[in-house]
Structure formats: structure tokens, C-alpha cells
C-alpha positions as CSV (number, residue, x, y, z in Angstrom):
1,M,-3.2,-64.2,-26.3
2,Q,-3.4,-61.4,-28.9
3,F,-5.4,-63.7,-31.0
4,L,-7.9,-64.4,-28.2
5,L,-8.3,-60.6,-27.5
6,A,-8.9,-59.9,-31.1
7,V,-11.7,-62.5,-31.0
8,E,-13.2,-61.1,-27.9
9,G,-13.3,-57.6,-29.5
10,A,-14.8,-59.0,-32.5
11,V,-17.6,-60.7,-30.5
12,A,-18.2,-57.4,-28.7
13,Q,-18.5,-55.5,-32.0
14,G,-20.5,-58.2,-33.6
15,L,-23.2,-58.1,-30.9
16,L,-23.4,-54.3,-31.1
17,W,-23.6,-54.3,-34.9
18,A,-26.1,-57.2,-34.7
19,I,-28.7,-54.6,-33.8
20,L,-28.1,-52.9,-37.1
21,A,-28.4,-56.2,-39.0
22,L,-31.7,-56.9,-37.3
23,G,-33.0,-53.5,-38.5
24,S,-31.8,-54.3,-42.0
25,Y,-33.5,-57.8,-41.8
26,I,-36.9,-56.1,-41.2
27,T,-36.7,-54.1,-44.5
28,F,-34.6,-56.4,-46.7
29,R,-36.2,-59.7,-45.7
30,L,-39.5,-59.2,-44.0
31,L,-40.7,-56.2,-46.0
32,N,-38.8,-57.0,-49.3
33,F,-37.8,-53.3,-49.3
34,T,-34.3,-52.2,-50.5
35,D,-33.7,-49.5,-47.8
36,M,-30.5,-47.5,-48.4
37,T,-31.1,-45.2,-45.5
38,V,-29.1,-47.3,-43.2
39,D,-25.6,-45.6,-43.6
40,G,-27.3,-42.3,-42.6
41,S,-29.7,-43.5,-39.8
42,F,-26.8,-45.4,-38.1
43,T,-24.6,-42.3,-38.1
44,T,-27.6,-40.2,-37.0
45,G,-28.0,-42.5,-33.8
46,A,-24.3,-41.9,-33.0
47,C,-24.3,-38.2,-33.5
48,V,-27.5,-37.6,-31.6
49,T,-26.2,-39.6,-28.7
50,A,-22.9,-37.9,-28.7
51,I,-24.2,-34.4,-28.7
52,C,-26.7,-35.2,-26.0
53,I,-24.1,-36.7,-23.7
54,A,-21.8,-33.8,-24.3
55,N,-24.6,-31.5,-23.2
56,G,-25.1,-33.3,-20.0
57,I,-28.1,-35.5,-20.9
58,P,-28.0,-39.0,-19.3
59,P,-26.7,-41.7,-21.7
60,I,-29.8,-43.9,-21.4
61,I,-32.0,-40.8,-22.3
62,A,-29.6,-39.9,-25.2
63,L,-30.0,-43.6,-26.4
64,L,-33.8,-43.1,-26.4
65,I,-33.5,-39.9,-28.3
66,S,-31.4,-41.4,-31.0
67,F,-34.1,-44.2,-31.2
68,V,-36.7,-41.5,-32.1
69,A,-34.2,-39.7,-34.4
70,G,-33.6,-43.1,-36.4
71,G,-37.4,-43.5,-36.6
72,L,-37.7,-40.0,-38.1
73,A,-35.1,-40.9,-40.7
74,G,-37.0,-44.0,-41.6
75,G,-40.2,-42.0,-41.8
76,I,-38.7,-39.6,-44.3
77,T,-37.8,-42.5,-46.6
78,G,-41.3,-43.8,-46.2
79,F,-42.8,-40.4,-47.1
80,L,-40.6,-40.0,-50.1
81,H,-41.5,-43.5,-51.4
82,N,-45.3,-43.5,-50.4
83,K,-46.4,-40.0,-50.8
84,L,-44.0,-38.7,-53.5
85,E,-44.0,-42.0,-55.4
86,I,-40.1,-42.0,-55.5
87,P,-38.6,-45.6,-56.1
88,E,-37.6,-47.3,-52.9
89,V,-33.9,-47.3,-53.7
90,L,-33.7,-43.7,-54.7
91,A,-35.9,-42.6,-51.7
92,G,-33.4,-44.2,-49.3
93,I,-30.4,-42.7,-51.1
94,L,-32.0,-39.3,-51.0
95,T,-32.5,-39.7,-47.2
96,Q,-29.0,-41.0,-46.7
97,I,-27.4,-38.1,-48.5
98,S,-29.6,-35.5,-46.7
99,L,-28.7,-37.1,-43.2
100,Y,-25.0,-36.4,-44.0
101,S,-25.7,-32.6,-43.8
102,I,-28.2,-33.1,-41.0
103,N,-25.6,-35.1,-39.0
104,L,-23.0,-32.2,-39.6
105,R,-25.6,-29.9,-38.3
106,I,-26.3,-32.0,-35.1
107,L,-22.6,-32.3,-34.1
108,G,-21.5,-28.8,-35.4
109,R,-18.3,-30.4,-36.5
110,A,-17.1,-33.5,-38.3
111,N,-16.7,-35.6,-35.0
112,Q,-17.3,-35.5,-31.3
113,Q,-15.2,-37.3,-28.8
114,L,-16.9,-39.2,-25.9
115,L,-13.8,-40.4,-24.1
116,Q,-14.1,-37.7,-21.3
117,Y,-17.8,-38.1,-20.9
118,D,-19.9,-40.8,-18.9
119,T,-21.5,-43.5,-21.1
120,I,-23.5,-46.5,-20.6
121,F,-20.4,-48.7,-20.9
122,K,-18.6,-46.8,-18.2
123,Q,-21.7,-47.0,-16.0
124,V,-21.9,-50.7,-16.3
125,Q,-18.2,-51.1,-15.8
126,R,-18.5,-49.1,-12.5
127,L,-21.5,-51.3,-11.4
128,F,-19.4,-54.5,-12.0
129,A,-16.5,-52.9,-10.2
130,S,-18.7,-52.1,-7.2
131,I,-19.5,-55.8,-6.7
132,G,-15.7,-56.8,-7.1
133,L,-15.7,-57.7,-10.9
134,E,-13.0,-55.9,-12.9
135,L,-14.1,-56.5,-16.5
136,S,-12.3,-55.2,-19.7
137,S,-14.1,-52.9,-22.0
138,D,-14.6,-55.6,-24.5
139,R,-16.3,-57.8,-21.9
140,I,-18.5,-55.0,-20.8
141,A,-19.5,-54.4,-24.5
142,I,-20.3,-58.2,-24.7
143,V,-22.6,-57.9,-21.6
144,I,-24.3,-54.7,-23.0
145,G,-24.5,-56.1,-26.4
146,L,-26.1,-59.3,-25.4
147,F,-28.7,-57.4,-23.3
148,F,-29.7,-55.1,-26.1
149,V,-29.7,-57.8,-28.6
150,I,-32.1,-60.1,-26.5
151,L,-34.2,-57.0,-25.7
152,V,-34.6,-56.1,-29.4
153,I,-35.3,-59.7,-30.5
154,L,-38.0,-60.1,-27.7
155,V,-39.6,-56.9,-28.7
156,L,-39.5,-57.5,-32.4
157,Y,-40.7,-61.2,-31.9
158,W,-43.7,-59.9,-30.0
159,F,-44.4,-57.0,-32.3
160,F,-44.4,-59.1,-35.6
161,G,-46.8,-61.5,-33.8
162,T,-49.4,-58.7,-33.5
163,E,-51.9,-57.9,-36.3
164,I,-50.0,-55.0,-37.7
165,G,-46.7,-56.9,-37.5
166,S,-48.2,-59.9,-39.3
167,M,-49.5,-57.4,-41.9
168,I,-46.0,-56.0,-42.5
169,R,-44.8,-59.6,-43.0
170,A,-47.7,-60.3,-45.4
171,T,-46.8,-57.1,-47.4
172,G,-43.3,-58.2,-48.0
173,N,-44.5,-61.7,-49.0
174,N,-47.3,-60.7,-51.4
175,E,-48.2,-56.8,-51.5
176,A,-50.9,-57.4,-54.1
177,M,-52.8,-59.8,-51.9
178,V,-52.6,-57.5,-48.9
179,R,-54.1,-54.7,-51.1
180,A,-56.8,-57.0,-52.3
181,L,-57.8,-57.6,-48.6
182,G,-58.5,-53.9,-48.3
183,Q,-55.3,-53.0,-46.3
184,N,-53.2,-49.9,-46.8
185,T,-49.7,-51.3,-47.7
186,E,-48.3,-47.7,-47.5
187,H,-49.0,-47.7,-43.7
188,T,-47.2,-51.0,-43.2
189,K,-44.1,-49.9,-45.2
190,F,-44.1,-46.7,-43.3
191,I,-44.2,-48.4,-39.9
192,A,-41.7,-51.0,-40.9
193,L,-39.3,-48.4,-42.0
194,I,-39.6,-46.4,-38.8
195,I,-39.0,-49.5,-36.7
196,A,-36.0,-50.7,-38.8
197,N,-34.2,-47.4,-38.7
198,S,-34.9,-46.9,-35.0
199,C,-33.1,-50.2,-34.3
200,I,-30.2,-49.1,-36.7
201,A,-30.0,-45.8,-34.8
202,I,-29.7,-47.7,-31.5
203,A,-26.8,-49.7,-33.0
204,G,-25.1,-46.4,-34.0
205,S,-25.6,-45.0,-30.6
206,L,-24.0,-48.0,-28.8
207,V,-21.1,-48.3,-31.3
208,G,-20.4,-44.6,-30.9
209,M,-20.3,-44.9,-27.1
210,Y,-18.2,-48.1,-27.4
211,Q,-15.7,-46.4,-29.7
212,G,-15.7,-43.3,-27.7
213,A,-16.5,-40.9,-30.5
214,A,-19.1,-40.1,-33.2
215,D,-18.1,-39.3,-36.7
216,V,-20.2,-38.2,-39.6
217,G,-18.5,-40.7,-41.9
218,M,-18.8,-43.7,-39.4
219,G,-21.8,-45.2,-41.2
220,A,-20.2,-45.6,-44.6
221,G,-20.7,-49.1,-45.7
222,A,-23.0,-50.1,-42.8
223,I,-25.6,-51.3,-45.2
224,V,-23.1,-53.8,-46.6
225,I,-22.2,-55.0,-43.1
226,G,-25.8,-55.4,-42.3
227,L,-26.3,-57.4,-45.4
228,A,-23.2,-59.5,-44.9
229,S,-24.5,-60.4,-41.4
230,I,-27.9,-61.5,-42.8
231,V,-26.4,-63.6,-45.5
232,I,-23.9,-65.3,-43.4
233,G,-26.5,-66.1,-40.7
234,E,-28.8,-67.5,-43.4
235,V,-26.0,-69.6,-44.9
236,I,-24.7,-70.9,-41.6
237,L,-28.3,-71.7,-40.2
238,R,-30.0,-72.2,-43.5
239,R,-32.3,-74.9,-42.2
240,V,-33.8,-72.6,-39.6
241,V,-37.4,-71.5,-40.6
242,A,-39.0,-70.0,-37.4
243,F,-39.0,-66.2,-37.2
244,G,-37.3,-66.0,-33.8
245,S,-34.6,-68.4,-34.9
246,K,-34.0,-66.4,-38.1
247,M,-33.3,-63.3,-36.0
248,I,-30.9,-65.3,-33.8
249,A,-29.2,-66.5,-37.1
250,V,-28.8,-62.9,-38.0
251,V,-27.0,-62.2,-34.7
252,V,-24.8,-65.3,-35.2
253,G,-24.0,-63.9,-38.8
254,S,-22.9,-60.5,-37.4
255,V,-20.6,-62.2,-34.9
256,I,-19.1,-64.5,-37.4
257,Y,-18.6,-61.7,-39.9
258,R,-16.6,-59.7,-37.1
259,I,-14.6,-62.7,-36.2
260,I,-13.7,-63.3,-40.0
261,V,-12.6,-59.7,-40.2
262,A,-10.5,-59.9,-37.1
263,L,-8.8,-63.1,-38.3
264,V,-8.0,-61.5,-41.6
265,L,-6.5,-58.4,-39.9
266,Q,-4.5,-60.7,-37.6
267,L,-3.0,-62.2,-40.9
268,G,-1.5,-58.8,-41.6
269,L,-3.9,-57.1,-44.0
270,S,-4.4,-53.4,-43.8
271,T,-7.6,-51.9,-42.2
272,N,-7.9,-49.9,-45.5
273,D,-8.9,-53.4,-47.1
274,L,-11.9,-53.8,-44.8
275,K,-14.5,-52.8,-47.4
276,L,-12.9,-55.1,-50.0
277,I,-12.8,-58.0,-47.5
278,T,-16.6,-57.3,-46.7
279,A,-17.6,-57.4,-50.3
280,L,-15.6,-60.7,-50.8
281,I,-17.3,-62.2,-47.8
282,V,-20.9,-61.2,-49.0
283,A,-20.0,-62.6,-52.6
284,L,-18.7,-65.8,-51.2
285,A,-21.7,-66.2,-48.9
286,L,-24.1,-65.6,-51.7
287,F,-22.2,-67.8,-54.2
288,L,-21.5,-70.9,-52.1
289,P,-25.2,-71.9,-51.3
290,N,-26.0,-71.7,-55.0
291,A,-22.9,-73.6,-56.1
292,V,-23.6,-76.3,-53.5
293,S,-27.3,-76.7,-54.6
294,K,-26.3,-76.8,-58.3
295,H,-23.7,-79.5,-57.4
296,N,-26.3,-81.6,-55.4
297,A,-28.8,-81.3,-58.1
298,K,-26.2,-82.4,-60.8
299,K,-25.3,-85.5,-58.7
300,A,-28.9,-86.3,-58.2
301,R,-29.5,-86.1,-61.9
302,E,-26.5,-88.3,-62.7
303,L,-27.6,-90.8,-60.1
304,A,-31.2,-90.9,-61.5
305,A,-29.7,-91.4,-65.1
306,K,-27.6,-94.3,-63.9
307,E,-30.6,-95.9,-62.1
308,S,-32.7,-95.6,-65.2
309,Q,-30.0,-97.2,-67.3
310,N,-29.5,-100.1,-64.9
311,A,-33.3,-100.6,-64.9
């Protein structure tokens, strides 16, 4: 029973963090831009939501404000990279470092508790209770996570099918070609960074409400978790080629990552080892596909050599 509860909680967290993974997918895969803003914008989403709710702003409005705040964070990275010509990795790191101080300013302290305040999770739980369904907090998180994941995927699928969305994808594939067509790649990068970090801030907002607190250090390692979700999803569903299916693969990767972490913790490992576990998972997910491909290629060469000798 304890194992099943752990898996249920892992699925809930996986769905909420999947929105962060989708935001990271936009920059890392579609735009081919190494955005290090993630840790900061994720925390910004949680901090903005927490301080808004603590000041009496409805949770859904707080969520929308965090969406805008995340977009501003992405816009800062875009400005540093495009206008000041700072390398993309360094631009993201500078924004990430700056956001730590900004998040402290927003909260006015190191953390803000939300357990005593009304959140989206409590509102949805009351809604289900009113129709006679008493759901646990994890099951409520699964329902809310599924709703927002589906919403984000649908919006992103529509947007990246538009002209500007297609231009962003083209910029990631071949920036020189897009420039040769007379398009401004600075604009496409700027828009993609805003959209990606807006999604990441939504994830931070939802995770903060789910955990019942916002902390200025809660985003540490978020970029690695996002990357782990992308890589695991791509490995598990490597034959998937359609854009919509790839986004679903990212969500699946996020859930699988959380289940793996839950299983490892059930075996008795300390929560202090989570970062190490994450690094090992990413390393294995990156290594195994290459190892399998090399092994298959070697077998194919050996088979071809035998056939040529027999001939």
C-alpha cells in the first residue's frame, strides 16, 4: 500500500513538473537554445503566486501573474543574448543569478507558507467534495496536472503550427537559412524564450501550491529535471516523430522520472541523494541509446562480413 501511494504521489508530481519539461523542450529541442534561466523562472512562478495568494489575490489570478512574470524572465535572457550579444548559456546564468535576489525581494523572506491559504488544489478538492467525491491531495494533483498539461500541449500545438511558431522551429533547425529568407531570428528567439519560461513559471506556481510553500531555493536543479524528462521521453518513445506526440513523450518522461525517483527512495536511499540519482538517470538515458545503436551497427557489420565470405 505504501508503494502504491508513493507511485500515486510520483505521478502527481510528474504531471506538474511536466509543464516545466515542456517549457524546456521549446528551448532545448525546438529552438536549439541552451537556456539556463529555468531554475530562476521556476522559482519566480512559485514566489509570485505565494505572495499574491498571501495578499488575498485569487489563486487563478496569481497563476496568470506568475505566467507573465516567467515571460519577463525569459525576455531578460533574450535581451541579454540578442541585444547585448552575451552568449546564450551565460545570458541564462546571469538571469538565473539575478532572479535569486529578485525572488527574495518578492517574498521578503526565504520562504512563504501557503497551507493556511486557499489554493487551486483546495478549491478543486472542495468542488469534488460537493458532489460526493472525497479525493486525496495526490489524486487532486493528478486531475489538475492532467488538465494543465493537456491545456499547455493544445496551446503549444496550435501556436507552433502558426507562421511565427513555424519560424521558431525553423530557427532551431537552420538559423542561417531563416536569416537568408529575410527573417529576424532575434525576434523568434525572444518569443520562444518568453513562451518557454512562462510555461516553466506555471509549473513553479502549481508545484508551490501543491507543496504548500514557496522557497527561494526550490528551483535548484530544475533544469536537470527538465532535461531528464525530455531525454527519458525520447528514449522510451524514440520512434515518435510528430510534434504533438513528442510533447506527449516529454510528459511521459517526466512521470517515469518521478516514478523512478520514488522507487529508489522506497529502497531506502536518502532524499539528499536525489541530485545524484537525477544525474545518473540522465547519464544512463543518454548512454543507452548510443550503446544500443553501436551494438546493432556492429552486429550488422559482422553479418554483412559473413554474408560476403559465404558468397
